[in-house]
matplotlib code that plots the C-alpha trace (Angstrom):
import matplotlib.pyplot as plt

x = [-5.5, -8.5, -9.4, -13.0, -15.3, -18.9, -19.3, -19.5, -21.1, -18.1, -15.8, -17.6, -17.7, -13.9, -13.4, -15.6, -13.7, -10.4, -11.7, -13.2, -10.0, -8.2, -10.5, -12.5, -15.7, -19.0, -20.1, -16.7, -17.0, -20.4, -18.7, -15.9, -18.3, -20.4, -17.2, -15.8, -19.2, -19.1, -15.5, -16.1, -19.2, -17.1, -14.9, -17.9, -19.4, -16.3, -14.0, -14.2, -11.7, -11.3, -10.2, -8.0, -8.7, -6.3, -7.0, -4.5, -4.0, -1.2, -1.0, -3.1, -4.9, -6.6, -5.7, -7.9, -6.6, -8.7, -7.0, -8.5, -7.9, -10.1, -8.8, -9.7, -9.4, -10.1, -7.6, -10.1, -13.0, -15.3, -14.0, -17.1, -20.7, -22.5, -25.8, -28.5, -30.8, -28.3, -29.2, -26.9, -24.2, -21.1, -21.8, -19.9, -16.5, -18.0, -19.5, -16.1, -14.6, -17.2, -16.7, -12.9, -10.6, -8.2, -8.6, -5.8, -6.4, -3.8, -4.1, -1.0, 0.2, -1.6, -4.8, -4.6, -6.7, -5.7, -8.1]
y = [-77.2, -79.5, -82.5, -82.8, -85.0, -84.6, -82.2, -78.8, -77.2, -78.1, -76.8, -73.5, -73.2, -73.7, -71.1, -68.6, -69.0, -68.4, -65.4, -63.8, -64.2, -62.6, -59.6, -60.1, -58.2, -60.1, -59.3, -60.6, -63.7, -64.5, -64.2, -66.4, -69.1, -69.0, -69.5, -72.2, -74.0, -73.9, -75.2, -77.9, -78.9, -79.3, -81.7, -83.8, -83.8, -84.1, -86.4, -89.6, -88.6, -86.0, -82.4, -80.3, -76.8, -74.2, -70.6, -68.2, -64.5, -62.1, -58.5, -57.4, -60.5, -63.7, -66.7, -69.7, -72.8, -75.8, -78.9, -82.1, -84.8, -83.0, -82.1, -78.7, -78.9, -75.2, -72.8, -70.0, -72.0, -69.6, -66.4, -65.8, -65.6, -68.8, -68.6, -68.5, -70.5, -73.3, -76.5, -78.1, -76.7, -74.9, -71.8, -72.5, -71.3, -68.2, -67.4, -67.9, -65.5, -62.9, -63.3, -63.4, -60.6, -63.0, -66.7, -68.9, -72.5, -75.0, -78.6, -80.8, -83.8, -86.2, -84.3, -82.2, -79.1, -76.1, -73.2]
z = [-24.9, -25.0, -27.0, -28.1, -30.1, -29.2, -26.3, -28.0, -25.0, -22.7, -25.4, -25.7, -21.9, -21.8, -24.5, -22.7, -19.4, -21.1, -23.1, -20.0, -18.0, -20.9, -20.7, -23.9, -23.9, -23.9, -27.5, -28.8, -26.5, -28.2, -31.6, -30.4, -29.1, -32.3, -34.4, -32.1, -32.4, -36.2, -36.3, -33.8, -35.7, -38.9, -37.0, -36.0, -39.5, -41.6, -39.6, -37.6, -35.0, -32.3, -32.7, -30.5, -29.4, -28.0, -27.0, -25.7, -25.2, -25.9, -25.0, -28.0, -29.4, -28.6, -30.7, -31.3, -32.9, -33.9, -35.4, -36.7, -39.3, -41.9, -45.3, -46.8, -50.6, -51.3, -49.6, -50.0, -48.4, -46.5, -48.0, -50.2, -49.2, -50.3, -52.2, -49.5, -51.7, -52.3, -50.6, -48.1, -45.8, -46.6, -44.6, -41.4, -42.6, -44.1, -40.7, -39.1, -41.5, -40.6, -36.9, -36.6, -37.5, -39.1, -40.3, -41.5, -42.7, -43.4, -44.5, -44.0, -46.0, -43.7, -43.8, -40.7, -41.0, -38.8, -38.5]

ax = plt.figure().add_subplot(projection="3d")
ax.plot(x, y, z, "-o")
ax.set_aspect("equal")
plt.show()
């Protein structure tokens, strides 16, 4: 597990090292790193505190968990493609849904978001 706030490059390097040791192939590692960057970026933009990142492997899957103090109002956030012409952000969670085989998001009573 690693705590992060601003150094996304170190977080991605940490994720890549664990993924390689677990035997994940390079194209999937690139997907993982893009998704981790999107999620860590959300922590930086939408919270004032740090996030925590954990990555572990089982016999048949790699699990990535990001936790921060953000609050996700919409439990379906990121499940539909945003309008490409719409101004602003809102595309990061959609990208994560495209890259990961399974995405679960939970917001607790104190505002902890788990992705």
